[in-house]
PAPAMAR-452422 format. One record per residue (C-alpha): residue number from 0; x, y, z. Coordinates in pm, whole numbers. Example, Ala and Ser with C-alpha at 12.3 -4.5 7.8 and 13.67 -1.06 7.14 Angstrom:
BEGIN
{rec 0; {1230; -450; 780}} {rec 1; {1367; -106; 714}} 
//
This chain:
BEGIN
{rec 0; {2755; 540; 3070}} {rec 1; {3047; 413; 2884}} {rec 2; {2906; 43; 2991}} {rec 3; {2589; 145; 2872}} {rec 4; {2706; 250; 2537}} {rec 5; {2917; -45; 2487}} {rec 6; {2601; -255; 2551}} {rec 7; {2400; -123; 2305}} {rec 8; {2672; -125; 2031}} {rec 9; {2729; -497; 2125}} {rec 10; {2351; -541; 2066}} {rec 11; {2343; -360; 1731}} {rec 12; {2666; -544; 1624}} {rec 13; {2521; -872; 1682}} {rec 14; {2142; -815; 1512}} {rec 15; {2331; -732; 1207}} {rec 16; {2674; -876; 1155}} {rec 17; {2487; -1179; 1006}} {rec 18; {2435; -998; 681}} {rec 19; {2639; -1176; 420}} {rec 20; {2697; -911; 130}} {rec 21; {2771; -1141; -139}} {rec 22; {2383; -1232; -108}} {rec 23; {2275; -904; -89}} {rec 24; {2318; -865; -442}} {rec 25; {2040; -1012; -689}} {rec 26; {2308; -997; -974}} {rec 27; {2535; -1261; -776}} {rec 28; {2187; -1502; -758}} {rec 29; {2127; -1431; -1134}} {rec 30; {2442; -1640; -1232}} {rec 31; {2245; -1965; -1171}} {rec 32; {1915; -1823; -1122}} {rec 33; {1875; -1631; -1388}} {rec 34; {1510; -1737; -1475}} {rec 35; {1411; -1641; -1143}} {rec 36; {1594; -1307; -1134}} {rec 37; {1449; -1152; -1460}} {rec 38; {1078; -1236; -1317}} {rec 39; {1171; -1084; -980}} {rec 40; {1329; -800; -1169}} {rec 41; {962; -685; -1308}} {rec 42; {773; -697; -995}} {rec 43; {760; -399; -700}} {rec 44; {966; -582; -498}} {rec 45; {1270; -533; -699}} {rec 46; {1163; -123; -668}} {rec 47; {1062; -92; -314}} {rec 48; {1363; 147; -223}} {rec 49; {1275; 510; -267}} {rec 50; {1574; 547; -514}} {rec 51; {1390; 311; -774}} {rec 52; {1012; 432; -720}} {rec 53; {886; 743; -753}} {rec 54; {539; 683; -596}} {rec 55; {739; 528; -291}} {rec 56; {953; 851; -205}} {rec 57; {688; 1102; -305}} {rec 58; {409; 912; -90}} {rec 59; {671; 910; 187}} {rec 60; {751; 1315; 163}} {rec 61; {370; 1372; 196}} {rec 62; {326; 1168; 483}} {rec 63; {584; 1314; 667}} {rec 64; {432; 1679; 584}} {rec 65; {100; 1583; 698}} {rec 66; {207; 1409; 1001}} {rec 67; {496; 1686; 1117}} {rec 68; {787; 1406; 1142}} {rec 69; {1117; 1455; 943}} {rec 70; {1152; 1278; 611}} {rec 71; {1386; 1004; 738}} {rec 72; {1205; 911; 1064}} {rec 73; {853; 829; 840}} {rec 74; {1082; 667; 591}} {rec 75; {1282; 441; 816}} {rec 76; {891; 331; 966}} {rec 77; {826; 249; 597}} {rec 78; {1160; 65; 586}} {rec 79; {1020; -208; 828}} {rec 80; {860; -379; 510}} {rec 81; {1024; -190; 240}} {rec 82; {1372; -265; 354}} {rec 83; {1375; -513; 650}} {rec 84; {1777; -532; 662}} {rec 85; {1817; -141; 700}} {rec 86; {2070; -137; 972}} {rec 87; {1885; 172; 1142}} {rec 88; {1546; 94; 1280}} {rec 89; {1506; 449; 1461}} {rec 90; {1633; 811; 1502}} {rec 91; {1643; 1008; 1809}} {rec 92; {1607; 1370; 1871}} {rec 93; {1986; 1418; 1822}} {rec 94; {1980; 1331; 1489}} {rec 95; {1702; 1517; 1391}} {rec 96; {1811; 1849; 1544}} {rec 97; {2138; 1781; 1367}} {rec 98; {1963; 1733; 1034}} {rec 99; {1733; 2021; 1084}} {rec 100; {2044; 2256; 1107}} {rec 101; {2278; 2088; 865}} {rec 102; {2503; 1939; 1133}} {rec 103; {2726; 1652; 1061}} {rec 104; {2803; 1450; 1353}} {rec 105; {2876; 1100; 1431}} {rec 106; {2503; 984; 1491}} {rec 107; {2410; 1187; 1132}} {rec 108; {2731; 997; 967}} {rec 109; {2569; 633; 1114}} {rec 110; {2198; 698; 983}} {rec 111; {2299; 843; 654}} {rec 112; {2544; 549; 595}} {rec 113; {2285; 323; 664}} {rec 114; {1999; 505; 454}} {rec 115; {2268; 492; 176}} {rec 116; {2387; 175; 195}} {rec 117; {2404; 17; -122}} {rec 118; {2238; -341; -55}} {rec 119; {1923; -178; 72}} {rec 120; {1882; -37; -281}} {rec 121; {1799; -367; -414}} {rec 122; {1435; -349; -218}} {rec 123; {1294; -718; -167}} {rec 124; {1526; -900; -298}} {rec 125; {1610; -1302; -276}} {rec 126; {1830; -1248; 22}} {rec 127; {1505; -1102; 208}} {rec 128; {1264; -1396; 190}} {rec 129; {1573; -1659; 183}} {rec 130; {1739; -1566; 458}} {rec 131; {1443; -1605; 713}} {rec 132; {1515; -1857; 945}} {rec 133; {1177; -1845; 1116}} {rec 134; {879; -1613; 1162}} {rec 135; {756; -1494; 1497}} {rec 136; {437; -1543; 1665}} {rec 137; {257; -1180; 1603}} {rec 138; {163; -1048; 1899}} {rec 139; {-30; -764; 1773}} {rec 140; {-100; -551; 1451}} {rec 141; {196; -331; 1458}} {rec 142; {437; -592; 1434}} {rec 143; {542; -604; 1111}} {rec 144; {807; -633; 860}} {rec 145; {1120; -745; 1015}} {rec 146; {1011; -753; 1350}} {rec 147; {831; -1089; 1256}} {rec 148; {1154; -1237; 1134}} {rec 149; {1430; -1423; 1288}} {rec 150; {1737; -1426; 1046}} {rec 151; {1969; -1675; 942}} {rec 152; {2323; -1607; 1100}} {rec 153; {2554; -1821; 817}} {rec 154; {2572; -1869; 458}} {rec 155; {2238; -2105; 427}} {rec 156; {2011; -2015; 162}} {rec 157; {1632; -2158; 248}} {rec 158; {1353; -2231; 32}} {rec 159; {1092; -2507; 24}} {rec 160; {1315; -2799; -52}} {rec 161; {1647; -2976; 131}} {rec 162; {1939; -3041; -101}} {rec 163; {2141; -3341; 75}} {rec 164; {2426; -3310; -198}} {rec 165; {2473; -2938; -170}} {rec 166; {2480; -2888; -539}} {rec 167; {2483; -2528; -520}} {rec 168; {2843; -2515; -360}} {rec 169; {2827; -2134; -338}} {rec 170; {2615; -2140; -34}} {rec 171; {2442; -2398; 196}} {rec 172; {2084; -2493; 147}} {rec 173; {1786; -2554; 405}} {rec 174; {1409; -2608; 375}} {rec 175; {1133; -2401; 576}} {rec 176; {790; -2512; 604}} {rec 177; {639; -2132; 560}} {rec 178; {745; -2171; 205}} {rec 179; {506; -2474; 129}} {rec 180; {237; -2472; 409}} {rec 181; {124; -2083; 529}} {rec 182; {90; -1746; 403}} {rec 183; {287; -1636; 708}} {rec 184; {608; -1507; 505}} {rec 185; {384; -1292; 270}} {rec 186; {186; -1176; 546}} {rec 187; {465; -1021; 747}} {rec 188; {474; -755; 547}} {rec 189; {101; -749; 351}} {rec 190; {-108; -776; 689}} {rec 191; {-45; -520; 965}} {rec 192; {-58; -125; 1069}} {rec 193; {220; 28; 995}} {rec 194; {231; 317; 1245}} {rec 195; {27; 405; 1553}} {rec 196; {-249; 558; 1291}} {rec 197; {-550; 263; 1308}} {rec 198; {-625; 393; 945}} {rec 199; {-278; 277; 805}} {rec 200; {-370; -97; 822}} {rec 201; {-288; -340; 564}} {rec 202; {-571; -594; 601}} {rec 203; {-529; -853; 286}} {rec 204; {-492; -1138; 540}} {rec 205; {-785; -1084; 678}} {rec 206; {-1035; -962; 405}} {rec 207; {-1168; -1284; 348}} {rec 208; {-1447; -1347; 618}} {rec 209; {-1705; -1529; 395}} {rec 210; {-1541; -1814; 223}} {rec 211; {-1329; -2105; 343}} {rec 212; {-1059; -2112; 41}} {rec 213; {-750; -2299; 27}} {rec 214; {-550; -2045; -174}} {rec 215; {-250; -1945; -81}} {rec 216; {-81; -1600; -175}} {rec 217; {171; -1768; -397}} {rec 218; {-85; -1991; -604}} {rec 219; {-200; -1614; -746}} {rec 220; {76; -1389; -723}} {rec 221; {388; -1620; -814}} {rec 222; {163; -1879; -1033}} {rec 223; {103; -2228; -1060}} {rec 224; {357; -2494; -961}} {rec 225; {507; -2689; -1259}} {rec 226; {800; -2953; -1296}} {rec 227; {1130; -2796; -1309}} {rec 228; {1499; -2786; -1209}} {rec 229; {1644; -2487; -1033}} {rec 230; {1974; -2371; -1150}} {rec 231; {1974; -2654; -1422}} {rec 232; {2314; -2621; -1523}} {rec 233; {2486; -2668; -1175}} {rec 234; {2602; -3016; -1119}} {rec 235; {2315; -3149; -1376}} {rec 236; {2379; -3519; -1289}} {rec 237; {2269; -3434; -914}} {rec 238; {1993; -3227; -1008}} {rec 239; {1624; -3312; -909}} {rec 240; {1317; -3254; -1077}} {rec 241; {1063; -3055; -814}} {rec 242; {755; -2851; -819}} {rec 243; {855; -2505; -842}} {rec 244; {691; -2181; -892}} {rec 245; {772; -1854; -1101}} {rec 246; {930; -1557; -906}} {rec 247; {704; -1285; -1064}} {rec 248; {552; -1160; -772}} {rec 249; {276; -1047; -988}} {rec 250; {66; -725; -956}} {rec 251; {-162; -585; -1205}} {rec 252; {135; -355; -1330}} {rec 253; {328; -666; -1446}} {rec 254; {52; -916; -1499}} {rec 255; {-297; -769; -1608}} {rec 256; {-400; -1107; -1608}} {rec 257; {-420; -1124; -1205}} {rec 258; {-722; -874; -1222}} {rec 259; {-877; -1005; -1503}} {rec 260; {-915; -1361; -1415}} {rec 261; {-1032; -1257; -1060}} {rec 262; {-1324; -1031; -1172}} {rec 263; {-1637; -1198; -1312}} {rec 264; {-1843; -965; -1529}} {rec 265; {-2207; -1043; -1683}} {rec 266; {-2509; -880; -1756}} {rec 267; {-2886; -987; -1731}} {rec 268; {-3204; -786; -1791}} {rec 269; {-3093; -406; -1703}} {rec 270; {-2868; -547; -1415}} {rec 271; {-2484; -588; -1450}} {rec 272; {-2326; -851; -1199}} {rec 273; {-1989; -783; -1080}} {rec 274; {-1826; -1085; -852}} {rec 275; {-1510; -1059; -688}} {rec 276; {-1317; -1417; -747}} {rec 277; {-1019; -1318; -505}} {rec 278; {-992; -1401; -152}} {rec 279; {-934; -1057; -58}} {rec 280; {-1074; -682; -149}} {rec 281; {-1039; -545; -471}} {rec 282; {-844; -360; -501}} {rec 283; {-669; -411; -176}} {rec 284; {-323; -309; 23}} {rec 285; {-170; 15; -71}} {rec 286; {-451; 291; -17}} {rec 287; {-401; 480; -331}} {rec 288; {-475; 171; -576}} {rec 289; {-830; 243; -823}} {rec 290; {-1021; 7; -1057}} {rec 291; {-1253; 204; -1284}} {rec 292; {-1549; 61; -1464}} {rec 293; {-1602; 267; -1764}} {rec 294; {-1960; 233; -1923}} {rec 295; {-2005; 377; -2321}} {rec 296; {-2333; 365; -2437}} {rec 297; {-2348; 276; -2815}} {rec 298; {-2630; 307; -3048}} {rec 299; {-2737; 97; -3336}} {rec 300; {-2447; 219; -3587}} {rec 301; {-2219; 166; -3285}} {rec 302; {-2129; 515; -3202}} {rec 303; {-2097; 672; -2858}} {rec 304; {-2383; 848; -2704}} {rec 305; {-2228; 886; -2363}} {rec 306; {-2007; 771; -2086}} {rec 307; {-2027; 687; -1734}} {rec 308; {-1795; 511; -1475}} {rec 309; {-1790; 349; -1133}} {rec 310; {-1485; 361; -905}} {rec 311; {-1386; 65; -662}} {rec 312; {-1156; 250; -425}} {rec 313; {-1111; 357; -65}} {rec 314; {-1079; 705; -3}} {rec 315; {-911; 876; 313}} {rec 316; {-901; 1239; 420}} {rec 317; {-669; 1464; 645}} {rec 318; {-828; 1796; 721}} {rec 319; {-1102; 1716; 468}} {rec 320; {-795; 1659; 155}} {rec 321; {-772; 1332; 16}} {rec 322; {-435; 1165; 123}} {rec 323; {-305; 804; 204}} {rec 324; {-414; 561; 475}} {rec 325; {-98; 653; 691}} {rec 326; {-189; 1012; 743}} {rec 327; {-548; 1006; 736}} {rec 328; {-807; 1093; 1015}} {rec 329; {-1088; 941; 877}} {rec 330; {-1227; 730; 551}} {rec 331; {-1490; 930; 342}} {rec 332; {-1581; 606; 182}} {rec 333; {-1516; 245; 80}} {rec 334; {-1646; 88; -230}} {rec 335; {-1385; -169; -286}} {rec 336; {-1525; -538; -356}} {rec 337; {-1519; -764; -67}} {rec 338; {-1399; -1090; -108}} {rec 339; {-1609; -1311; -295}} {rec 340; {-1835; -1050; -318}} {rec 341; {-2112; -1014; -615}} {rec 342; {-2224; -658; -654}} {rec 343; {-2506; -539; -872}} {rec 344; {-2538; -211; -1080}} {rec 345; {-2867; -99; -1258}} {rec 346; {-2774; -1; -1614}} {rec 347; {-2978; 342; -1697}} {rec 348; {-2889; 316; -2085}} {rec 349; {-2984; 630; -2288}} {rec 350; {-3321; 580; -2486}} {rec 351; {-3157; 515; -2807}} {rec 352; {-2849; 279; -2691}} {rec 353; {-2878; -57; -2825}} {rec 354; {-2525; -201; -2676}} {rec 355; {-2326; -72; -2395}} {rec 356; {-1912; -142; -2361}} {rec 357; {-1765; -186; -2011}} {rec 358; {-1387; -115; -1989}} {rec 359; {-1222; -283; -1689}} {rec 360; {-934; -53; -1566}} {rec 361; {-687; -9; -1284}} {rec 362; {-455; 269; -1174}} {rec 363; {-160; 215; -922}} {rec 364; {-271; 524; -777}} {rec 365; {-609; 721; -842}} {rec 366; {-578; 1049; -1056}} {rec 367; {-692; 1254; -789}} {rec 368; {-355; 1127; -565}} {rec 369; {-151; 1120; -876}} {rec 370; {-197; 1503; -906}} {rec 371; {-138; 1561; -551}} {rec 372; {157; 1395; -542}} {rec 373; {282; 1503; -899}} {rec 374; {390; 1176; -975}} {rec 375; {554; 1183; -1302}} {rec 376; {626; 828; -1387}} {rec 377; {406; 662; -1662}} {rec 378; {436; 333; -1468}} {rec 379; {242; 476; -1180}} {rec 380; {-8; 708; -1377}} {rec 381; {-113; 534; -1690}} {rec 382; {-444; 350; -1692}} {rec 383; {-387; -20; -1708}} {rec 384; {-661; -130; -1928}} {rec 385; {-765; -498; -1818}} {rec 386; {-1035; -609; -2032}} {rec 387; {-1334; -511; -2238}} {rec 388; {-1716; -653; -2247}} {rec 389; {-1973; -580; -2496}} {rec 390; {-2322; -644; -2370}} {rec 391; {-2653; -603; -2578}} {rec 392; {-2926; -403; -2420}} 
//
């Protein structure tokens, strides 16, 4: 038994001893990479830890209640992607029982220390993506997040380029092809089944079934390539101008143009045509998201006559009550736009309407689920008004 315990401890130590803590704090990276840091800090990647994200924390709480599982167990499962460097990957019955009765044991101390570690509170930081040595072949859809990664074991930071001059000085530099050629790094988390429930699927990488596209995730969610120098004030004589991308990791919340530029809306002869220009569904990913097309009919003086709306979203239920996909028993409906789909809506305008306005609105989480989760942070509850169109009838 003693040999077995020693062997397990040795494995754990080997798996996590390669965390270099000076790289886990994004503020350290900011010293040389201020522009990238400031863009990243606006993204949900920077808010993937429950202490920084009310929506995430309350979603985990609701799922734990509906699945009759301890909060910490669900949190650790979600951390496969939300916190890939979490140093605990599972909890056993000993921990669950001790936690339930408020008993402090060596096991609860170990788990609590891992869950409260400062370095994981930085979310999907620089050190997560730029510390991946290679990406494992995926054997099934439940292989998500950290399970797809082989981590670098030394102080090498990787990206799309080598730097033979080692201009950085503070770390070694290496290149990996997955930064330049594939979506494998992104889809390690944004594609896959997050628990044993087949409805708990992030399917963004497989939603394009009708069109061959050369677009990669980074083309839209990071932005176009432009000529620039990374850390231009470090040994400027050795600096090389290269193609670089913004590090905004755009979602609609921090870049509304992302949705505006990927939905086409036009009207002709009583029919409104909505086209999805993206390579995945709209909306995609997190099952609480909602896109609303709000119709306002106007008379000849421009006064409002009536309103109507269409929602593009997926609705999951558990025991006939709306929920998120993770604990869902079935899908009630799915009105999301498929990749490259054009959908038609017949406009039934009031008799005295001469124009109508279409407002495109985005919710990080649909108002119905906002109420159930009791979300208070306006960043997650407010309607994001994307664009507005007026058409003659």
